[in-house]
Residue, then its C-alpha position, 0 to 999 in steps of 0.5 A: m529180264e528185269v531186276e531190282h536194283s539196289l545201291e551196290d547194282r549202280i557203282r562202276i569203279k574204273a578198271e584202274v581202281a577195280n585191278a588195284l583194289s583186286d590186288g590189294r595194292p594203294v588206292v586214296a579215294l577223293e571227293s568231287t565236291i571240291i571240283a564243282h563247288g569249292m573253285p572256280y572254272p578252270e582252277n578246279l579242273a586243274t586242281a582235279k588233276m594235280l591231286e590224281n597226279v600227286v596221289r600216283a607220284n607217291g605210290a598210289v591209285p587215285a579214285t575220284i568219286a561223283v554220280l554221273g548219270g545216275f551211277l555211283r563213279i569211283g575213279l573218273e575219266e578225264d572227260e568226266l572230270e571236265l564235266l564235273a569242273t564245267e557243270g558242276q554248279n549245276m549239279a547237287k551236292v551228295s551226302r547220305r541223305d542224297l545218294a539213293a534219290v540222285i542215282s534214281s533218277g539217273g541224275n549227276g552229283a558231287t561227293t560231299v566228304a560224307g558221300t565219298i566216305i560212303a563210296c569208300e565203304l562200298s568199294g573197299i578203299k581205306v584212304f580217302a584224301t580231302g580238303g578239311i571236313g565238315g563239323v559242328h558250326r559256329g552258334a551250333e548251341h542254337s541252330f543245331d547245325e552240324s555236318a554230316d561228315l562227323v556221323e558218317l566218319s563214326r558208321s565206317s572204317v575209312c581213315v580220312v585225311s584232311a587238314g582238320v575241320k574247316s577253320i569256319l567251324d567251331i573246332p572245340k565243339t566239333l572235337e568234343r563231338l568226335e570224341t562223343l561219336g568214337v572217331s579216331v582222331v590223329t594229328l601228324s607230327a603236331d601236338e596241336f589239331p590244325a584249323f584248315y588255313m592254319r597250322k594251329s587251332g589252339k585245342k590240343s591233339p587227341r593224338i599224335a602220330e609221327s609218321e604216315a607208317e605209324v598212322a598206318r599201324i593205328l589203321s591196321a590195328s583198328r581193323g584187327l580189332s573190328l571196331a568198324s569206326g574211322t580214323l580223322v588224320a589231321v595234316p597241318i599245311p606247310e609253313q610256308f603256305e599257311a595263311k595269316a591269321v588276323k586277315l583270315n580270321q577277319a575274312i571269316d567273321r565277315a563271310i558268316d556275318e553275311a550268311e547270317q544276313n542273307g539267311i543262308t543255312g544248311a549245306e549252302i553255308t560252307p561254300f557260300v562262306l568259303s568263296k566269301v572268304a576267298q573274295y575277302t583275302g584277295g585269292e589267297a585263301l583259295a591258293t592256300n586251300r590248293r596247298l594244303a589239299e596237294n599236301n593231304a592228297a601226298v600224305a594220304a597215298r603214303i598211308a594207303a601205302e604204308y597200310c598196304h605194307c603192314g597188312s601184308s605183313s602182320q598177315a603173314n605173321q598172324g595165321k589164323l588169329r584174325a577171322r578177317d583174314g580168313i576165308v568163308v565157303i557157301g554153297a552146298t553139300v552133297l552125298d556122292i554117289y560114283t559108279q563105273p561099270e567094268e570095263t567090257q569088249n561092248g561098253m556100257i550096256l542101257g537098259t539093264s544092269n551093268p556089274g562095276t564099281v560104286r563109291t560113295s562120299f560127301g562133296g558138293v562144290a562149295r564142301n569139295v572147296a572148303a576141304a581142299l582148302g582145309w588141307i592146303s591153307e593155314l588160313p581159317v576156313d568157315l563153311i555156310t552150307a544146309v542138309g536135310d533132317d534125316l540120316i544122311g545129313s547127320e552123316a555128312v555134319s559128322s564128315l565135316k568135323h572128321i576133316g576139322l571144318p567148323t559145323g557152327n554155320v550147317i544149316r539143318k532143314p526139317g522135311f527136306r533130303t540132303a542134296t543126292y548125286v549120282a553120276v556114271h563114270g567112264q573107264d576114263g574118269d570122265m563122267h557121262v551122266a549124271v542125276v542130281d537131287t538139290s530140291l533142299y537148296d531151292s528152299g532158300p536155307f541160306f537167308s538165316v544165316l546170312r541175313n545180319g552179314s556177321v560171317l561175310r563182314d568178318s572175312r576177306y574172301a568168299i566162295v559161292d557156287a550156284n546152288l544158291q537162289v538168285a536173292e541169295l546170290k544178290l545178298v551174298a555179293e552185295q555184303c561182299l561189296r559193302y564189306g570189302v570182300e573178294l567174292m569168287y563164283e563157282p558156277t556149277s553147271v550150265p542151268k544154274s550159271t546164270r543166277m549170278v547174272r540174274t542178280g545184277c551184281l557181276n561187279a561184285v565178282s573178282w574171280m568165276f570159274p565156269n567151264e567152256a558151257e557155263v562161260v557161254e551161257m552166263a554171257t549169253a544171258a548177260a548180253g542178251r544175244r547169242v555169245r559163240s565162244p568161251h573167249e568171247g563169253a569171257e570179254v562180255l563178263l569182264n565188260m560187265g564187271v567181273s574182274r577175271v574169268v577162268i575157263t576150266r577146259g577138263s584135259k586142255g587145262a583152263d585160260l585166265c582171262r582179265k581186264t590187264e594185259p596180258r588179257y588171256i592166258h593159257f595154263p596147260a593140264v598137268k599130265v599125271e600117270r592115271v586119272v581116277n576121277t575128274t569130278g572135283a578138279g574144278d574145286v580144287l582149281a578154285a580153292g588153289v587160286v583163293h590160297a594163293i591169292a590169300t597169301g599174296r601170289s599174283d594171278i599168273d602164280a595162283m593160277k600155276f598153283a591151283t593147276h598143279a592142285a587140280s590136277r594132283s586131284l585126279l589121282s583119287h577117288e576122293a574130290a578133294p584128297k587130303s593125302i594128296l593135297s596137304k603135301l602141296 
C-alpha cells in the first residue's frame, strides 16, 4: 500500500544508537561536513574514526549523521564513513533548506551544524560535538551573510559543543546575534570566549561553567523549564595545540581577500577560506582543527554522560512536579459489558437466552492502561480519549474523575454513541466471543487535541492503542520522533493491529504489545508476504525499526523480543489461585512496562514487574483493579 512519506519516515537510526537512546544512555552526535568538505582524504576518514573512538572512550555512543540514499542516517557504518570520505566532495552540504530536497531526490549529503541539529531534534539526541559553528560573517553589515547554524540553535533544545565560532567570522557580532536569538552561551573553564584555533577572542564569555557536570545541570534546568532553545558550549582548544595568532590572522585576512576577489559567497565561502588558511599555514591549521575536534568530542561525551545521570537523579527527586516526566495515554474509553453463563452440564446453549451473570464497567485499552498506571505509578498520567455526547459518555467522564485521572483531554463528540463492548466469557474466565461498537473512533476525533503537539511535547512516554485512525497514529508517531517521546503501541485487535504499520512510522515505536495473532498479522502487512510464526513476525518488526516486541501468550506468559542479546526471553505466566477475568491482563502488562521503564528499570526487570502486575489483575472482575494494583 502506498503511504505518504514525511521526513520522519526517511530516518534510519543505527541499532547501537537506537538502543542507547531507548535505554537512556549517553549519545553524542557528530556532523559529516567535516568529513566530506572539511579535510582531504585520507585525513578526513582517520578523523571521523578517531572522533567516534574518542566519544566511546569517554562513556558515550557516537552517532555520525549524514543523508545517504535519500535517508537521514543517524549513526553510520564504516563503509558509509568511507563513502563520505572518498566521495564527499561531490555531495551536497545539507542544512535546513536542503534537507527535504536531498531526501526526496534519493540523494547523498553531508550535514552541516544546522542540519545535524535538526537530526538531533528528530531523534532525541541531546548533545552534539563539532569543531566550530557558523556565525555572522565579516562585512555582514553589507552582505547580510549569516550562518543558518545560529537560527537553528535557537529552534532546538540541543547542546552544541564547539571551540566557539570559526575564527574567520565576526565573533562579536555572532555573540550579539546569539543573545538576540535566546541561545544560552557557556564557556567551559574560561572567562573569555574562544576563537576556534585560539583560546581567546578578546570577548568576555556570557557565562562560565567550571565542569561538564555544571553544564549538564544547566541543560537539565533548561529542559525542566521547557525553554526549547539550544545551548552553545564553547571549549577553548588545549593550550599546547593553540595556533600562533599573528600567523593565523594573516592567513585568514589573505584568504578572505581572495574569496572576495573571486566572488565566493554564501555556503561556499567557509570551506574555501578554511582550505586556504590550511594552505597558507603549511597544514598547521588543519592539525589544529583535528585537535580541537578531538577535544570537543571528549567534552561532549562527558557532558552527555553527566546529563543522563543528572536527568535520572532529578527525576527520582521531583516526583510529579515535572510534566515532561509524565505519561500520556491515547485511545479508547469503552463501556464494557461482560456476560458469563452459569455452569451447566450442557454448557452454553446457542439460539436462546442463558442464565448467568452480567457485569458492566468502563474499560477500553487506553482507559485500562491509564487506570492501571494511576494505581501503580507516582508519575503524572494524562488520558486523551473520546466519548459520545450521551448518558454513557457523561458516566464515563465521571468514572475518570472518580479514579483520579484528568479529564481535560476527554473529547465529547455530538451525535455519536460512546463505544460499547459486549463479551461472553466461559467459566474459565477466557473470552469466547465479543461484539464492539467503536464507530465513534472512525470519525477521527483525536485530531483536535493532537494537532498542536503540546500534550506530547510535554510528556516523556506515550502509549497509543489502535482505535486511532491511521492518520491519527501517524501524527502521534511523527510528534514522538520530533519531541523525543518514547512511544508504545497496543495493537488492540487483529483487524486494527496493522494501522501502525500503514503509517510507515514503525521506527517511532519503542515497545509494542501484540498477541500471537496480532504480531503475525502486522508482520505480514509490513513484509508484504505471509509470516508464519510469532517469532518470525517479531523479527520482521524489529528489522522495520521497532525496538522491542512483547508477544503476549495468555496462560503461557509473554516473550520479549528485542535487538540486543539475548534477543528472545520468555517470561512464564505467574500462577494465581483462580482466574476471574483475563480481559485487562494485556493492558495491565503494558502499564507495568511503562511504569518500570519510567522509573529506571531494565527491560528484563520491567517485564518481570509487568508480568506480576498482569497476573494480579486476573483475580478481579475489573480490568485494572485498584484494590490489587495499588499494593504492587
